[in-house]
C-alpha positions in Angstrom: -29.8 73.3 106.4 -28.0 73.4 102.8 -30.0 73.1 99.6 -29.5 69.6 98.1 -28.7 69.4 94.3 -30.1 66.8 92.1 -29.3 66.2 88.4 -29.5 63.6 85.6 -26.8 61.6 84.0 -26.8 63.8 80.8 -24.4 66.1 82.9 -21.7 63.5 82.7 -20.6 64.2 86.1 -17.9 61.8 87.2 -18.9 59.8 90.2 -16.1 61.2 92.4 -17.1 64.7 91.3 -20.8 64.2 92.1 -19.8 62.5 95.5 -17.4 65.6 96.3 -20.3 68.1 95.9 -23.1 66.0 97.3 -24.9 65.9 93.9 -27.4 63.1 93.4 -27.6 61.9 89.8 -30.7 60.3 88.3 -29.6 58.0 85.5 -31.4 57.8 82.0 -31.4 54.6 80.0 -29.6 53.5 77.1 -31.1 50.9 74.6 -29.2 48.8 72.1 -31.9 47.0 70.3 -33.9 44.9 72.8 -31.2 45.4 75.6 -31.5 48.3 77.9 -29.0 49.6 80.4 -29.0 52.1 83.1 -26.5 54.9 82.4 -23.5 54.8 84.7 -24.9 51.9 86.7 -25.2 49.1 84.2 -23.3 50.6 81.5 -20.1 52.8 81.8 -18.8 55.3 79.0 -16.0 52.8 78.1 -18.6 49.8 77.6 -20.9 52.3 75.8 -18.4 53.4 73.1 -17.0 49.6 72.8 -20.7 48.4 72.1 -21.5 51.2 69.8 -18.4 50.4 67.6 -19.8 46.9 67.0 -23.7 47.5 67.1 -25.1 47.2 63.8 -27.8 49.9 64.4 -28.3 53.1 66.5 -28.6 53.0 70.2 -31.5 55.2 71.8 -32.2 56.9 75.0 -35.0 57.2 77.4 -35.7 59.7 80.2 -35.9 58.4 83.8 -39.4 57.6 85.1 -40.8 60.0 87.6 -40.5 57.5 90.3 -36.7 57.7 90.0 -36.8 61.4 90.5 -39.0 61.0 93.3 -36.8 58.8 95.0 -33.9 61.0 94.6 -35.8 64.0 95.9 -37.0 62.2 98.8 -33.7 61.2 99.9 -32.3 64.6 99.2 -35.0 66.2 101.3 -35.2 63.6 104.0 -33.8 66.0 106.7 -36.0 68.9 105.6 -33.7 70.6 103.0 -35.0 72.1 99.9 -34.0 70.5 96.7 -33.1 72.0 93.4 -33.1 69.7 90.4 -31.0 70.8 87.5 -32.0 68.8 84.1 -30.7 68.4 80.6 -32.2 70.8 78.2 -36.0 70.4 78.0 -35.8 71.1 74.3 -33.7 67.9 73.9 -35.2 65.5 76.4 -38.4 64.4 78.4 -36.2 64.4 81.4 -37.4 67.8 82.9 -41.0 66.8 82.2 -40.3 63.6 84.4 -38.6 65.6 87.2 -41.5 68.1 87.2 -44.1 65.4 87.5 -42.2 63.9 90.5 -41.9 67.3 92.1 -45.7 67.8 91.8 -46.4 64.4 93.5 -44.3 65.5 96.6 -44.8 69.2 97.0 -46.7 68.8 100.0 -43.7 67.1 101.7 -40.6 68.7 100.3 -39.7 72.0 98.6 -38.4 71.1 95.1 -37.3 73.4 92.4 -36.8 72.0 89.0 -34.6 74.1 86.6 -33.8 73.7 82.9 -30.2 73.9 82.2 -30.9 74.5 78.7 -27.7 72.5 78.1 -26.0 69.1 78.0 -22.9 67.2 79.3 -20.1 69.5 80.9 -22.1 72.8 80.6 -24.9 71.2 82.5 -22.4 69.6 84.9 -20.7 72.8 85.7 -24.0 74.5 86.5 -24.5 71.5 88.9 -21.1 72.0 90.5 -21.7 75.8 90.8 -25.0 75.3 92.4 -23.6 72.8 94.8 -20.8 75.0 96.0 -23.3 78.0 96.4 -25.5 75.7 98.3 -22.8 74.8 100.7 -22.3 78.4 101.7 -26.0 78.3 103.2 -27.6 79.9 100.1 -31.4 79.8 99.8 -33.1 77.7 97.2 -34.0 81.0 95.3 -30.3 82.1 95.3 -29.4 78.6 93.9 -32.1 78.8 91.2 -30.9 82.4 90.3 -27.3 81.3 90.0 -28.2 78.6 87.6 -30.5 80.7 85.6 -27.7 83.3 85.3 -25.2 80.7 84.2 -27.4 79.2 81.6 -27.7 82.5 79.8 -23.9 82.6 79.7 -23.3 79.0 78.8 -21.7 78.2 75.5 -21.2 74.9 74.1 -20.0 73.8 70.6 -19.4 70.4 69.3 -17.4 69.0 66.1 -19.2 65.7 65.0 -17.9 62.9 62.7 -21.3 62.5 61.1 -24.9 63.8 61.6 -26.5 60.2 61.5 -26.8 59.8 65.2 -28.5 63.3 65.6 -30.8 62.7 62.6 -31.7 59.0 63.7 -32.3 60.3 67.4 -34.7 63.2 66.2 -32.4 66.1 67.8 -30.9 67.4 64.5 -33.2 70.5 65.1 -31.7 73.7 63.4 -28.8 71.7 62.0 -31.0 70.1 59.5 -29.6 72.1 56.6 -26.2 70.4 57.3 -27.9 67.2 55.9 -27.5 68.3 52.3 -23.8 68.8 52.6 -21.3 66.5 50.8 -19.9 63.6 52.6 -16.5 65.3 53.4 -18.0 68.0 55.4 -17.3 67.7 59.1 -20.4 69.5 60.9 -19.9 71.8 63.9 -22.9 72.4 66.1 -24.0 75.1 68.6 -26.2 73.9 71.6 -25.8 77.1 73.6 -29.5 77.8 73.9 -30.4 74.3 74.6 -31.3 73.4 71.1 -29.1 72.1 68.2 -28.1 74.5 65.6 -25.7 74.7 62.8 -22.4 76.6 63.8 -20.2 75.8 60.8 -19.0 73.1 58.3 -15.4 72.4 57.4 -13.8 69.8 55.2 -11.4 68.2 57.6 -11.3 67.1 61.0 -8.1 69.3 61.7 -10.1 72.2 60.5 -12.9 71.3 62.9 -10.5 71.4 65.8 -9.1 74.8 64.6 -12.7 76.1 64.3 -13.2 75.0 67.9 -9.9 76.5 69.0 -10.6 79.9 67.2 -14.1 80.2 68.8 -12.7 80.2 72.1 -9.8 82.5 71.1 -12.4 85.1 69.8 -13.1 85.9 73.4 -10.9 87.8 75.7 -11.8 85.8 78.7 -14.1 83.0 79.7 -15.0 81.1 82.7 -14.8 77.4 83.4 -13.5 76.0 80.2 -14.2 72.3 79.6 -13.3 70.2 76.8 -15.9 67.5 76.1 -14.8 64.2 74.4 -16.8 61.2 73.3 -13.6 59.1 73.3 -12.1 61.2 70.5 -8.7 60.1 69.5 -7.5 63.6 69.1 -8.0 65.2 72.4 -4.2 65.9 72.9 -4.1 67.6 69.5 -6.9 69.9 70.4 -5.2 70.5 73.7 -2.0 71.3 71.9 -4.1 73.8 69.7 -5.1 75.6 72.9 -1.7 75.9 74.4 -0.8 79.5 73.4 -3.8 80.7 75.4 -4.8 77.9 78.0 -2.4 75.4 79.6 -3.8 71.9 80.1 -4.5 72.6 83.8 -6.8 75.3 83.0 -8.9 73.1 80.7 -11.3 70.4 82.3 -11.6 67.4 80.2 -15.1 65.7 80.5 -15.9 62.4 79.1 -19.1 62.6 77.2 -21.2 59.7 78.3 -23.9 57.3 76.9 -26.8 59.8 76.8 -25.1 62.5 74.7 -22.8 60.0 73.0 -25.9 58.3 71.7 -26.8 61.4 69.7 -23.5 63.0 69.0 -21.9 59.7 68.0 -18.3 58.5 68.6 -15.5 60.9 68.1 -17.6 64.0 69.1 -15.3 66.7 70.7 -16.1 70.3 71.8 -16.0 72.9 74.1 -18.2 74.3 76.9 -17.9 77.5 79.0 -19.5 80.4 80.7 -19.1 83.7 79.1 -18.2 86.5 81.8 -21.0 88.2 83.5 
């Protein structure tokens, strides 16, 4: 029986992609003031960014309760299959801890492995898809976990932000703290490749930020599974055009950054995620 894959909504898996690979998604919650919404269930990405544009304040996120993970694990393992849960970086969210608590509560009934993706958005999502593809071949839980552990060490993810305000307010600014002292015209670029937020660069215009991202990809002779991640950025086509000398549009997967990561990255965030060659 195939290993079943479970993840959380920070992976930004489109519903049709999750369904295609049989991946169950446990949603985080998004709060706008006193209103709370279940990511992807009560609040779509379009609705999130529209609400953010008019909200006088900062939204916040909350990890799923252990009970939500337990329900997904029990459903996934109902036929005796092992379950591998791939979570958002444990350094950025309490989601993995919630999944581990759920796994401990049912370890007498179902074999569950919880793995830290050390990543977010498309980088996490691509790990999940790769895991599901391997599981479909009949691979064991150990083999699936080994694949995810290998991919996470080769995962690279960089993002260009319009502002650091959302990261600062959400307490996820980490190693990018030094950028706070920059002048207002600076466009910050962050590196989340090891699952924490670090400063990667700073430029003075949005155009230069896009060029920085392109150049970071072009430095490498070859990469795997290139994805462009966008928080409803209005210059995605411009970035794709910059990539055209090396990568055609059909070689780049475009992922929408959903409410969880959008809460901390802010509107207009854009970046790239990929796996470095083994």
